[in-house]
C-alpha positions in Angstrom: 67.0 166.5 120.7 64.9 167.0 123.8 65.6 170.3 125.5 66.7 170.9 129.1 67.9 167.5 130.0 69.6 167.0 133.4 73.0 165.6 132.5 75.8 164.4 134.8 79.3 164.0 133.3 81.7 161.8 135.3 85.2 162.3 133.7 88.5 162.7 135.5 90.2 164.3 132.6 89.7 168.0 133.4 90.0 169.3 129.9 87.6 166.7 128.4 85.2 167.2 131.3 85.1 170.9 130.7 84.7 170.5 127.0 81.8 168.1 127.3 80.0 170.2 129.9 80.4 173.4 127.9 79.0 171.8 124.8 76.1 170.2 126.5 75.2 173.5 128.3 75.4 175.4 124.9 72.9 172.8 123.6 70.5 173.9 126.2 70.9 171.3 129.0 71.5 171.5 132.7 74.9 169.9 133.3 77.1 168.9 136.3 80.7 167.9 135.7 82.2 165.5 138.2 85.7 164.0 138.5 85.0 160.6 140.2 82.3 158.2 141.5 82.4 159.6 145.0 81.3 163.0 143.8 78.2 161.4 142.2 77.0 160.3 145.6 77.7 163.7 147.1 75.8 165.7 144.4 72.8 167.4 146.0 71.0 167.6 142.7 71.1 163.9 142.1 67.4 163.4 141.5 65.6 162.9 138.2 68.8 162.8 136.2 68.1 162.2 132.5 71.6 161.3 131.2 74.8 160.0 132.7 78.0 160.3 130.7 80.6 158.1 132.5 84.3 157.5 131.8 85.4 153.9 132.3 88.8 154.6 133.9 87.9 156.6 137.0 89.9 156.9 140.2 88.8 154.9 143.3 85.9 153.2 141.6 85.7 152.1 137.9 83.2 153.7 135.6 81.8 150.2 135.0 81.0 149.7 138.6 79.5 153.1 138.8 77.4 152.5 135.7 75.9 149.3 137.3 75.0 151.2 140.4 73.5 154.1 138.4 71.4 151.7 136.3 69.9 150.2 139.4 69.1 153.6 141.0 68.0 155.3 137.7 66.5 152.6 135.6 65.0 155.1 133.1 68.1 157.3 132.7 70.3 157.3 129.6 73.7 155.9 130.3 76.7 156.5 128.0 80.1 154.9 128.6 83.1 156.8 127.3 86.4 154.9 127.1 89.6 154.2 125.1 88.8 150.5 125.4 87.4 148.8 122.3 87.5 145.1 122.9 84.5 142.8 122.5 84.7 141.7 126.2 84.7 145.4 127.3 81.7 146.1 125.1 79.8 143.1 126.6 80.7 144.1 130.1 79.4 147.6 129.5 76.1 146.4 128.1 75.7 143.9 130.9 76.1 146.8 133.4 73.2 148.5 131.8 75.0 150.9 129.5 72.9 152.2 126.6 75.7 153.3 124.3 79.5 152.7 124.2 81.5 155.6 122.9 85.2 155.0 122.1 87.8 157.7 122.7 89.0 160.0 121.3 85.6 161.6 121.1 84.2 165.0 120.4 81.3 166.8 122.2 79.2 166.2 119.1 79.6 162.5 119.5 78.0 162.6 123.0 75.2 164.9 121.8 74.5 162.6 118.9 74.7 159.5 121.2 72.1 161.0 123.5 69.9 161.7 120.5 70.2 158.1 119.3 69.4 156.6 122.6 66.4 158.9 123.1 65.1 157.9 119.7 65.6 154.2 120.5 64.2 154.2 124.0 61.2 156.5 123.6 60.5 156.1 120.0 59.6 158.8 117.5 56.3 159.3 115.6 58.2 158.9 112.4 59.1 155.4 113.4 55.4 154.5 114.1 56.4 152.4 117.1 52.7 151.8 117.8 52.2 149.9 114.5 53.9 146.6 114.2 55.0 145.3 110.8 52.6 142.9 109.2 54.1 142.2 105.8 56.1 139.2 104.7 59.4 140.2 103.1 61.7 138.4 100.6 65.4 138.8 101.0 67.5 138.0 98.0 71.0 137.7 99.3 72.7 137.2 95.9 71.0 140.3 94.3 71.1 142.2 97.6 67.5 143.1 97.3 64.6 143.3 99.7 61.0 143.2 98.5 57.4 143.1 99.8 54.8 142.5 97.1 55.5 144.9 94.3 57.9 147.1 96.3 61.6 146.4 96.2 64.8 148.1 97.4 68.5 147.6 97.2 70.4 146.8 100.4 74.0 146.5 101.3 75.8 143.3 102.2 75.9 144.2 105.8 72.1 144.9 105.8 71.5 141.6 104.1 73.6 139.7 106.7 71.8 141.5 109.6 68.3 140.6 108.2 69.4 137.0 107.6 70.6 136.8 111.2 67.4 138.3 112.6 65.3 135.8 110.6 67.3 132.9 112.0 67.3 134.1 115.6 64.9 133.0 118.3 61.9 135.4 118.2 63.8 137.3 115.5 65.6 139.1 118.4 69.3 139.9 118.7 71.3 141.7 121.3 73.8 144.4 120.3 76.8 142.2 120.9 75.3 139.6 118.6 74.7 142.1 115.9 78.3 143.4 116.2 79.5 139.8 115.6 77.3 139.6 112.4 78.8 142.9 111.2 82.3 141.7 111.8 82.0 139.4 108.8 80.9 142.1 106.3 81.9 145.5 107.7 85.2 147.2 108.5 83.5 149.5 111.0 82.1 147.4 113.8 81.9 149.9 116.6 78.7 150.3 118.7 78.2 153.7 117.0 78.5 152.1 113.6 75.9 149.6 114.6 73.4 152.3 115.5 74.0 154.0 112.2 73.5 150.7 110.2 70.3 149.8 112.1 68.9 153.3 111.6 69.5 153.1 107.9 68.1 149.6 107.7 65.0 150.7 109.6 64.4 153.6 107.1 64.8 151.2 104.2 62.3 148.7 105.8 59.8 151.6 106.2 59.8 152.1 102.4 58.5 148.6 101.7 56.3 147.9 104.7 54.3 150.1 107.1 55.0 150.1 110.8 58.2 149.9 112.9 59.9 146.7 111.6 62.9 147.0 113.8 62.1 148.3 117.3 64.4 148.1 120.4 63.0 145.9 123.2 64.4 147.0 126.5 66.3 144.2 128.2 66.2 142.1 125.0 67.8 143.9 122.1 66.5 144.6 118.7 63.6 142.6 117.2 62.6 142.2 113.5 58.8 142.2 113.5 58.4 141.2 109.9 58.6 137.6 108.6 61.4 137.3 106.2 62.0 134.6 103.6 65.7 134.3 102.7 66.5 133.3 99.1 
């Protein structure tokens, strides 16, 4: 994870706020713990913030409304929403407000640290993902055998991965938003949380990299995830 990030935690539960702030500071970051949205506006250091961790149920103003304001003011910041809510409508509302990752309570400090790491990797890209090199190969997806191949290279995939690839291949511009991917997962996977989606996509991206060069599954800001390879589904 990048060192010395400026992180603002907005959580009205005193114990959880203290736990998160302590863990983030121990990880080497500069952290401010706030109890409500009003304190965010009053924070003198509110410039060049890298990460906001916002609880949904805040007093006076909801975390969702705060997230929307923060996204407008800090378009490049990482925005994590922490909440006990888990409904699809809640998830869609959070993403519509500009939230990068939706973390369901109860959570541990490590969940937030990992969430920040995931979003940094997704937004900024990493050399290992070769984001500057688009995929050029044509892939063959065998849904019955659960196998993905490109030329002489072939790998086994899971039912969820096969369903995701088939959905990408059928989508306009082979691009799907997170909520659409969660719907696809609901038919094949017991765990359909946003965090599970990140894990599934990360594993699928690594598998794709074994059969074709380049970043075959980049995140397109404001659009969602795009499959850059052409896929024939058998």
